[in-house]
Structures are given as structure tokens and as C-alpha cells.
C-alpha angles and dihedrals in degrees: 000000000000128000116219123200124189122173095150095112119080109255095359134098121190120196124180142173122207146148114191089346136013110283098181137358132184130194118207119193119207127151091205139011097042092143094045095057101034100094092050090050092050090050093047093049093050092047094045091053095041095244111144118201088249089067094057115108096184148337126244121193137180109241097200159196094231147092112344100227097039093050092046091049095050093047091048088055093046092048094044094050090045091052097041095046096034091237128154116249135200134189132198132184117239092251092058098070139041104212141341094286090052090046090053094049096044092042092052089054091053101045114136134174124232096017130125124227115226123199122246107212098182094223143035115283116271102224116175121217118244114258115252118237 
């Protein structure tokens, strides 16, 4: 089984589990706090569908472009699980796949061990200047 993480859409998190095809997918809508709740949602999805971490064969994540914090959070989780469980990991940008099935197939072809996924933000960071007092 493969775990798929996609936080590239503003206010939306997509989690999926699949092997040769998508078995289950869940869309969570949250305007804020995507990164803060993601690990609990991954755990709940795996438990609900009786998929222990030991059954995972790899992790596939969307690299972006998308919201800074949400992307960073999902890739931290993908990289941490990959490292802790010694699983291969793959990342694709949103323009490299059509839908979840395509993401799964292309991600499976790119899986690598001992690699680190890096977010693709699609633009320079928008950092506001502190207000002067």
C-alpha cells in the first residue's frame, strides 16, 4: 500500500491509500491549520481502513506549488515516515499528474529510498515587513 499526501490546494488536504489503484481517498477542508492537523488525519485514515504502517510500501506527496506551511508540513511528515520506516518516497509537482490515479502510478515509478522531498512553492516567498511602532 502507498500513502498519498496532497496539501497543494489552498484550504484542502487530500489523503489517499492505494496499491495498483486508489483504494480510498479523503478530502479535508480547512481554511487554516492544515499542517497542524495533518498527522492526526493520516493516522485516523490508516486506522479506519485497517492499514498499519508496516503495510506501507512507500509514500507519495505533492511537492507544490501551494500554501507554504501546508506544503512544508506534509513533506515533513512524508520525509519523517520515510526515514523512520525506511520506506521509499516520491514527490511530484501538481502539473505533472492529472488526478489521484495518475499521481499514484507516476509516484510509484519514481519511488526512491533515502531521499528527501523538497517543496516547490512556485513563487518567491511573500514575507511582510514588521510594522514600525
